[in-house]
MOPAC internal coordinates of N, CA, C and O (Angstrom, degrees):
PM7 1SCF
backbone

  N    0.0000 0     0.00 0     0.00 0    0    0    0
  C    1.4472 1     0.00 0     0.00 0    1    0    0
  C    1.5123 1   110.29 1     0.00 0    2    1    0
  O    1.2310 1   121.40 1   -28.66 1    3    2    1
  N    1.2894 1   114.92 1   151.34 1    3    2    1
  C    1.4494 1   120.50 1  -178.07 1    5    3    2
  C    1.5212 1   109.31 1  -101.84 1    6    5    3
  O    1.2310 1   120.32 1   -55.72 1    7    6    5
  N    1.3371 1   117.00 1   124.28 1    7    6    5
  C    1.4612 1   122.24 1   177.04 1    9    7    6
  C    1.5207 1   112.54 1    53.70 1   10    9    7
  O    1.2310 1   119.48 1  -147.07 1   11   10    9
  N    1.3518 1   118.59 1    32.93 1   11   10    9
  C    1.4477 1   121.81 1   177.57 1   13   11   10
  C    1.5198 1   114.90 1    73.01 1   14   13   11
  O    1.2310 1   120.01 1  -176.77 1   15   14   13
  N    1.3334 1   117.58 1     3.23 1   15   14   13
  C    1.4581 1   120.71 1   179.89 1   17   15   14
  C    1.5178 1   108.86 1  -107.93 1   18   17   15
  O    1.2310 1   121.30 1   -38.50 1   19   18   17
  N    1.3396 1   115.13 1   141.50 1   19   18   17
  C    1.4594 1   119.14 1   178.55 1   21   19   18
  C    1.5213 1   109.50 1   -76.76 1   22   21   19
  O    1.2310 1   121.15 1   -45.78 1   23   22   21
  N    1.3314 1   115.41 1   134.22 1   23   22   21
  C    1.4584 1   120.47 1   178.94 1   25   23   22
  C    1.5222 1   110.31 1   -83.39 1   26   25   23
  O    1.2310 1   121.12 1   -25.97 1   27   26   25
  N    1.2931 1   115.47 1   154.03 1   27   26   25
  C    1.4515 1   122.76 1   177.60 1   29   27   26
  C    1.5250 1   109.51 1   -64.39 1   30   29   27
  O    1.2310 1   120.17 1   -35.51 1   31   30   29
  N    1.3439 1   117.27 1   144.49 1   31   30   29
  C    1.4584 1   120.82 1  -177.32 1   33   31   30
  C    1.5160 1   112.05 1   -61.17 1   34   33   31
  O    1.2310 1   119.87 1   149.30 1   35   34   33
  N    1.3395 1   117.86 1   -30.70 1   35   34   33
  C    1.4667 1   120.05 1   179.35 1   37   35   34
  C    1.5272 1   110.98 1   -68.28 1   38   37   35
  O    1.2310 1   121.02 1   140.51 1   39   38   37
  N    1.3113 1   115.66 1   -39.49 1   39   38   37
  C    1.4639 1   120.68 1   176.84 1   41   39   38
  C    1.5326 1   109.60 1   -64.32 1   42   41   39
  O    1.2310 1   120.65 1   139.06 1   43   42   41
  N    1.3197 1   116.35 1   -40.94 1   43   42   41
  C    1.4622 1   120.46 1   179.34 1   45   43   42
  C    1.5285 1   111.56 1   -66.04 1   46   45   43
  O    1.2310 1   120.11 1   141.19 1   47   46   45
  N    1.3261 1   117.39 1   -38.81 1   47   46   45
  C    1.4716 1   120.63 1   176.68 1   49   47   46
  C    1.5215 1   110.83 1   -58.83 1   50   49   47
  O    1.2310 1   121.01 1   134.94 1   51   50   49
  N    1.3025 1   115.67 1   -45.06 1   51   50   49
  C    1.4622 1   120.02 1   179.12 1   53   51   50
  C    1.5271 1   110.64 1   -62.78 1   54   53   51
  O    1.2310 1   120.79 1   136.64 1   55   54   53
  N    1.3265 1   116.10 1   -43.36 1   55   54   53
  C    1.4620 1   119.88 1  -179.95 1   57   55   54
  C    1.5288 1   111.17 1   -62.96 1   58   57   55
  O    1.2310 1   120.30 1   141.63 1   59   58   57
  N    1.3288 1   117.04 1   -38.37 1   59   58   57
  C    1.4685 1   121.06 1   178.98 1   61   59   58
  C    1.5253 1   110.69 1   -63.43 1   62   61   59
  O    1.2310 1   120.41 1   140.75 1   63   62   61
  N    1.3172 1   116.83 1   -39.25 1   63   62   61
  C    1.4630 1   119.24 1  -177.18 1   65   63   62
  C    1.5182 1   113.36 1   -71.00 1   66   65   63
  O    1.2310 1   120.14 1   160.15 1   67   66   65
  N    1.3239 1   117.33 1   -19.85 1   67   66   65
  C    1.4660 1   119.82 1  -176.66 1   69   67   66
  C    1.5232 1   113.88 1  -108.69 1   70   69   67
  O    1.2310 1   120.07 1   174.17 1   71   70   69
  N    1.3350 1   117.47 1    -5.83 1   71   70   69
  C    1.4719 1   120.25 1  -177.09 1   73   71   70
  C    1.5245 1   110.76 1   -80.87 1   74   73   71
  O    1.2310 1   120.73 1   -48.52 1   75   74   73
  N    1.3299 1   116.22 1   131.48 1   75   74   73
  C    1.4646 1   120.20 1   179.88 1   77   75   74
  C    1.5295 1   112.62 1  -107.48 1   78   77   75
  O    1.2310 1   119.82 1   161.38 1   79   78   77
  N    1.3190 1   117.95 1   -18.62 1   79   78   77
  C    1.4594 1   121.60 1   179.52 1   81   79   78
  C    1.5399 1   109.09 1   -79.07 1   82   81   79
  O    1.2310 1   119.61 1   -60.29 1   83   82   81
  N    1.3351 1   118.36 1   119.71 1   83   82   81
  C    1.4671 1   121.14 1  -176.63 1   85   83   82
  C    1.5340 1   114.40 1   -58.39 1   86   85   83
  O    1.2310 1   120.36 1   142.04 1   87   86   85
  N    1.3241 1   116.92 1   -37.96 1   87   86   85
  C    1.4663 1   120.14 1  -179.38 1   89   87   86
  C    1.5293 1   110.69 1   -67.66 1   90   89   87
  O    1.2310 1   120.94 1   135.17 1   91   90   89
  N    1.3351 1   115.81 1   -44.83 1   91   90   89
  C    1.4661 1   119.91 1   178.36 1   93   91   90
  C    1.5285 1   110.71 1   -66.65 1   94   93   91
  O    1.2310 1   120.64 1   142.41 1   95   94   93
  N    1.3293 1   116.39 1   -37.59 1   95   94   93
  C    1.4652 1   121.14 1   178.83 1   97   95   94
  C    1.5280 1   110.13 1   -61.41 1   98   97   95
  O    1.2310 1   120.51 1   135.79 1   99   98   97
  N    1.3061 1   116.63 1   -44.21 1   99   98   97
  C    1.4625 1   121.05 1   178.92 1  101   99   98
  C    1.5282 1   111.15 1   -59.61 1  102  101   99
  O    1.2310 1   120.35 1   136.62 1  103  102  101
  N    1.3173 1   116.94 1   -43.38 1  103  102  101
  C    1.4634 1   121.18 1   178.48 1  105  103  102
  C    1.5336 1   111.54 1   -65.18 1  106  105  103
  O    1.2310 1   121.09 1   139.10 1  107  106  105
  N    1.3202 1   115.52 1   -40.90 1  107  106  105
  C    1.4688 1   119.61 1   179.05 1  109  107  106
  C    1.5332 1   111.52 1   -64.94 1  110  109  107
  O    1.2310 1   120.80 1   139.00 1  111  110  109
  N    1.3273 1   116.08 1   -41.00 1  111  110  109
  C    1.4636 1   119.73 1   179.53 1  113  111  110
  C    1.5265 1   109.77 1   -64.06 1  114  113  111
  O    1.2310 1   120.02 1   137.40 1  115  114  113
  N    1.3093 1   117.56 1   -42.60 1  115  114  113
  C    1.4676 1   120.83 1   178.09 1  117  115  114
  C    1.5292 1   110.27 1   -62.00 1  118  117  115
  O    1.2310 1   120.32 1   136.49 1  119  118  117
  N    1.3142 1   117.00 1   -43.51 1  119  118  117
  C    1.4624 1   121.34 1   178.59 1  121  119  118
  C    1.5359 1   110.75 1   -63.36 1  122  121  119
  O    1.2310 1   120.66 1   140.89 1  123  122  121
  N    1.3291 1   116.34 1   -39.11 1  123  122  121
  C    1.4630 1   120.74 1   177.56 1  125  123  122
  C    1.5228 1   111.10 1   -63.54 1  126  125  123
  O    1.2310 1   120.23 1   135.45 1  127  126  125
  N    1.3190 1   117.16 1   -44.55 1  127  126  125
  C    1.4675 1   121.07 1   178.83 1  129  127  126
  C    1.5275 1   110.06 1   -59.71 1  130  129  127
  O    1.2310 1   120.30 1   135.65 1  131  130  129
  N    1.3076 1   117.03 1   -44.35 1  131  130  129
  C    1.4654 1   120.79 1   179.76 1  133  131  130
  C    1.5253 1   111.20 1   -64.19 1  134  133  131
  O    1.2310 1   120.22 1   139.06 1  135  134  133
  N    1.3265 1   117.19 1   -40.94 1  135  134  133
  C    1.4657 1   120.80 1   179.25 1  137  135  134
  C    1.5231 1   111.02 1   -64.83 1  138  137  135
  O    1.2310 1   120.55 1   138.88 1  139  138  137
  N    1.3328 1   116.56 1   -41.12 1  139  138  137
  C    1.4647 1   120.00 1   178.75 1  141  139  138
  C    1.5268 1   111.33 1   -67.43 1  142  141  139
  O    1.2310 1   120.27 1   139.60 1  143  142  141
  N    1.3215 1   117.09 1   -40.40 1  143  142  141
  C    1.4686 1   120.41 1   177.23 1  145  143  142
  C    1.5225 1   111.15 1   -61.68 1  146  145  143
  O    1.2310 1   121.00 1   135.94 1  147  146  145
  N    1.3248 1   115.69 1   -44.06 1  147  146  145
  C    1.4632 1   119.99 1  -179.52 1  149  147  146
  C    1.5307 1   110.70 1   -64.58 1  150  149  147
  O    1.2310 1   120.32 1   138.05 1  151  150  149
  N    1.3175 1   116.99 1   -41.95 1  151  150  149
  C    1.4635 1   120.91 1   179.18 1  153  151  150
  C    1.5267 1   110.68 1   -64.64 1  154  153  151
  O    1.2310 1   120.51 1   139.30 1  155  154  153
  N    1.3345 1   116.62 1   -40.70 1  155  154  153
  C    1.4686 1   119.97 1   179.26 1  157  155  154
  C    1.5218 1   110.82 1   -63.80 1  158  157  155
  O    1.2310 1   120.39 1   135.87 1  159  158  157
  N    1.3153 1   116.86 1   -44.13 1  159  158  157
  C    1.4563 1   119.68 1   178.95 1  161  159  158
  C    1.5192 1   110.74 1   -61.77 1  162  161  159
  O    1.2310 1   120.72 1   141.76 1  163  162  161
  N    1.3002 1   116.23 1   -38.24 1  163  162  161
  C    1.4607 1   120.57 1  -179.14 1  165  163  162
  C    1.5172 1   111.62 1   -62.55 1  166  165  163
  O    1.2310 1   119.64 1   129.68 1  167  166  165
  N    1.3332 1   118.30 1   -50.32 1  167  166  165
  C    1.4683 1   119.25 1  -178.15 1  169  167  166
  C    1.5155 1   111.56 1   -76.91 1  170  169  167
  O    1.2310 1   119.52 1   144.54 1  171  170  169
  N    1.3174 1   118.52 1   -35.46 1  171  170  169
  C    1.4623 1   120.41 1  -176.95 1  173  171  170
  C    1.5233 1   111.01 1   -64.42 1  174  173  171
  O    1.2310 1   119.66 1   133.74 1  175  174  173
  N    1.3127 1   118.25 1   -46.26 1  175  174  173
  C    1.4549 1   120.72 1  -175.83 1  177  175  174
  C    1.5176 1   112.73 1   -81.28 1  178  177  175
  O    1.2310 1   119.51 1   157.51 1  179  178  177
  N    1.3120 1   118.54 1   -22.49 1  179  178  177
  C    1.4566 1   119.45 1   176.81 1  181  179  178
  C    1.5239 1   110.75 1   -77.35 1  182  181  179
  O    1.2310 1   119.97 1   148.35 1  183  182  181
  N    1.3254 1   117.66 1   -31.65 1  183  182  181
  C    1.4583 1   121.46 1   179.85 1  185  183  182
  C    1.5276 1   111.02 1   -78.26 1  186  185  183
  O    1.2310 1   120.16 1   142.35 1  187  186  185
  N    1.2995 1   117.30 1   -37.65 1  187  186  185
  C    1.4557 1   121.47 1  -171.00 1  189  187  186
  C    1.5242 1   113.50 1  -103.50 1  190  189  187
  O    1.2310 1   119.35 1  -148.92 1  191  190  189
  N    1.2972 1   118.84 1    31.08 1  191  190  189
  C    1.4584 1   119.15 1   178.84 1  193  191  190
  C    1.5222 1   109.04 1   -68.93 1  194  193  191
  O    1.2310 1   121.03 1   -32.99 1  195  194  193
  N    1.3186 1   115.63 1   147.01 1  195  194  193
  C    1.4646 1   120.23 1  -178.50 1  197  195  194
  C    1.5186 1   111.60 1   -63.92 1  198  197  195
  O    1.2310 1   119.79 1   144.62 1  199  198  197
  N    1.3239 1   118.00 1   -35.38 1  199  198  197
  C    1.4617 1   120.62 1   178.51 1  201  199  198
  C    1.5186 1   110.83 1   -61.82 1  202  201  199
  O    1.2310 1   120.33 1   138.42 1  203  202  201
  N    1.3185 1   116.97 1   -41.58 1  203  202  201
  C    1.4636 1   120.64 1  -179.62 1  205  203  202
  C    1.5195 1   110.61 1   -66.72 1  206  205  203
  O    1.2310 1   120.37 1   139.61 1  207  206  205
  N    1.3184 1   116.91 1   -40.39 1  207  206  205
  C    1.4619 1   120.50 1   179.62 1  209  207  206
  C    1.5258 1   109.78 1   -64.99 1  210  209  207
  O    1.2310 1   119.76 1   134.59 1  211  210  209
  N    1.3203 1   118.06 1   -45.41 1  211  210  209
  C    1.4646 1   121.91 1   179.84 1  213  211  210
  C    1.5157 1   110.44 1   -62.36 1  214  213  211
  O    1.2310 1   120.31 1   134.57 1  215  214  213
  N    1.3201 1   117.00 1   -45.43 1  215  214  213
  C    1.4617 1   121.09 1   179.97 1  217  215  214
  C    1.5161 1   110.99 1   -61.37 1  218  217  215
  O    1.2310 1   120.40 1   134.23 1  219  218  217
  N    1.3265 1   116.83 1   -45.77 1  219  218  217
  C    1.4638 1   120.50 1  -179.98 1  221  219  218
  C    1.5210 1   111.40 1   -64.73 1  222  221  219
  O    1.2310 1   119.78 1   141.59 1  223  222  221
  N    1.3175 1   118.03 1   -38.41 1  223  222  221
  C    1.4609 1   121.45 1   179.31 1  225  223  222
  C    1.5332 1   109.81 1   -64.51 1  226  225  223
  O    1.2310 1   120.36 1   134.35 1  227  226  225
  N    1.3308 1   116.91 1   -45.65 1  227  226  225
  C    1.4581 1   120.82 1   179.81 1  229  227  226
  C    1.5265 1   110.78 1   -63.31 1  230  229  227
  O    1.2310 1   119.81 1   138.30 1  231  230  229
  N    1.3078 1   117.96 1   -41.70 1  231  230  229
  C    1.4509 1   122.10 1   178.66 1  233  231  230
  C    1.5237 1   110.73 1   -63.74 1  234  233  231
  O    1.2310 1   120.34 1   136.63 1  235  234  233
  N    1.3139 1   116.95 1   -43.37 1  235  234  233
  C    1.4621 1   121.28 1   179.19 1  237  235  234
  C    1.5190 1   111.01 1   -64.01 1  238  237  235
  O    1.2310 1   120.17 1   139.50 1  239  238  237
  N    1.3334 1   117.28 1   -40.50 1  239  238  237
  C    1.4680 1   120.09 1   178.30 1  241  239  238
  C    1.5168 1   111.10 1   -64.76 1  242  241  239
  O    1.2310 1   120.28 1   140.64 1  243  242  241
  N    1.3429 1   117.07 1   -39.36 1  243  242  241
  C    1.4677 1   120.30 1   177.73 1  245  243  242
  C    1.5236 1   111.54 1   -62.35 1  246  245  243
  O    1.2310 1   121.02 1   138.04 1  247  246  245
  N    1.3187 1   115.66 1   -41.96 1  247  246  245
  C    1.4669 1   119.84 1  -179.66 1  249  247  246
  C    1.5266 1   110.91 1   -67.67 1  250  249  247
  O    1.2310 1   120.44 1   137.66 1  251  250  249
  N    1.3289 1   116.76 1   -42.34 1  251  250  249
  C    1.4581 1   120.42 1  -176.23 1  253  251  250
  C    1.5231 1   113.44 1   -77.32 1  254  253  251
  O    1.2310 1   120.79 1   140.10 1  255  254  253
  N    1.3279 1   116.10 1   -39.90 1  255  254  253
  C    1.4651 1   119.16 1  -171.19 1  257  255  254
  C    1.5157 1   114.58 1  -114.71 1  258  257  255
  O    1.2310 1   120.86 1   178.06 1  259  258  257
  N    1.3303 1   115.97 1    -1.94 1  259  258  257
  C    1.4603 1   120.36 1   175.77 1  261  259  258
  C    1.4452 1   112.62 1    78.61 1  262  261  259
  O    1.2310 1   120.10 1   180.00 1  263  262  261

């Protein structure tokens, strides 16, 4: 990581494609995997929260059944 901040996965992808040092490449790939995992958790759990599902179900029932 640079300056203690996580880099964007797109930036890491670019860095992986241009890195020739095997040790640095390994570190970059690990950092990329972590960034992708974190991004997936962020969108997966924000979309599928139980409150959102309950709210959407109630709204759909109101529209369909009055």
